[in-house]
C-alpha positions as CSV (number, residue, x, y, z in Angstrom):
1,M,-69.5,26.4,-26.3
2,K,-68.0,27.6,-29.6
3,T,-65.1,29.2,-27.8
4,L,-64.3,26.0,-25.9
5,G,-64.4,24.0,-29.2
6,I,-61.9,26.3,-30.9
7,I,-59.5,26.2,-28.0
8,L,-59.7,22.4,-27.9
9,L,-59.1,22.3,-31.7
10,T,-56.0,24.6,-31.2
11,A,-54.7,22.2,-28.6
12,I,-55.2,19.2,-30.9
13,I,-53.3,21.0,-33.7
14,F,-50.4,21.7,-31.3
15,A,-50.4,18.1,-30.2
16,V,-50.1,16.8,-33.8
17,I,-48.2,19.7,-35.3
18,R,-45.3,18.9,-37.7
19,R,-43.1,21.8,-36.7
20,K,-44.1,23.8,-39.7
21,Q,-44.1,27.6,-39.4
22,Y,-47.4,28.0,-41.1
23,A,-49.1,25.6,-38.6
24,Y,-47.9,27.7,-35.7
25,F,-49.4,30.8,-37.3
26,C,-52.7,29.0,-38.0
27,A,-53.0,27.7,-34.4
28,A,-52.2,31.2,-33.1
29,A,-54.9,32.6,-35.4
30,M,-57.4,30.1,-33.9
31,F,-56.5,31.0,-30.4
32,V,-56.8,34.7,-31.0
33,S,-60.1,34.2,-32.8
34,S,-61.5,32.3,-29.8
35,C,-60.4,35.1,-27.6
36,G,-62.4,37.4,-29.9
37,D,-65.3,35.1,-29.5
38,M,-65.1,35.5,-25.7
39,F,-65.2,39.3,-26.0
40,M,-68.0,39.3,-28.6
41,T,-70.3,37.0,-26.7
42,R,-69.7,38.9,-23.5
43,F,-68.3,35.9,-21.7
44,G,-68.4,36.2,-17.9
45,R,-67.5,39.5,-16.4
46,I,-65.9,40.9,-19.6
47,P,-68.4,43.7,-20.1
48,E,-67.7,44.9,-16.5
49,I,-63.9,44.8,-16.8
50,F,-63.6,46.0,-20.4
51,P,-66.4,48.5,-21.4
52,N,-65.2,48.6,-25.0
53,Y,-65.5,44.8,-25.3
54,F,-67.0,45.0,-28.9
55,I,-64.0,47.0,-30.2
56,I,-61.6,44.6,-28.5
57,G,-63.3,41.5,-29.9
58,A,-63.4,43.0,-33.4
59,S,-59.7,43.9,-33.2
60,L,-58.9,40.4,-32.1
61,F,-60.8,39.0,-35.1
62,M,-58.8,41.4,-37.4
63,A,-55.6,40.2,-35.8
64,A,-56.7,36.6,-36.3
65,H,-57.3,37.2,-40.0
66,V,-53.9,38.7,-40.4
67,L,-52.4,35.6,-38.9
68,Y,-54.5,33.4,-41.2
69,I,-53.2,35.4,-44.2
70,I,-49.6,34.9,-43.0
71,S,-50.2,31.2,-42.4
72,Y,-51.6,30.5,-45.9
73,R,-49.0,32.6,-47.5
74,L,-46.2,30.6,-45.8
75,L,-48.0,27.3,-46.8
76,A,-48.2,28.4,-50.5
77,K,-44.6,29.5,-50.4
78,S,-43.5,26.1,-48.9
79,K,-45.4,24.3,-51.7
80,G,-43.8,26.5,-54.4
81,Y,-47.0,28.3,-55.5
82,R,-46.7,31.9,-56.7
83,L,-49.3,34.2,-55.1
84,F,-48.6,37.3,-57.1
85,N,-47.3,37.6,-60.6
């Protein structure tokens, strides 16, 4: 159920998005994270098709966190905040 909720939340963000680059990265991160959830919860026949489902799920979560970092860095840059001195 959590995966379905995240996918629906991603769809809502795309529906009301304001054409900002950081929002695209944030929505992509949510989608990749929900794919990681599907692998980590052994959704459907995933363990049969992908025997290394745990490694794939963990890698998707790592990729999602990289996308979140890019998103928040772009947001801070658009607001004029300095992230590093």
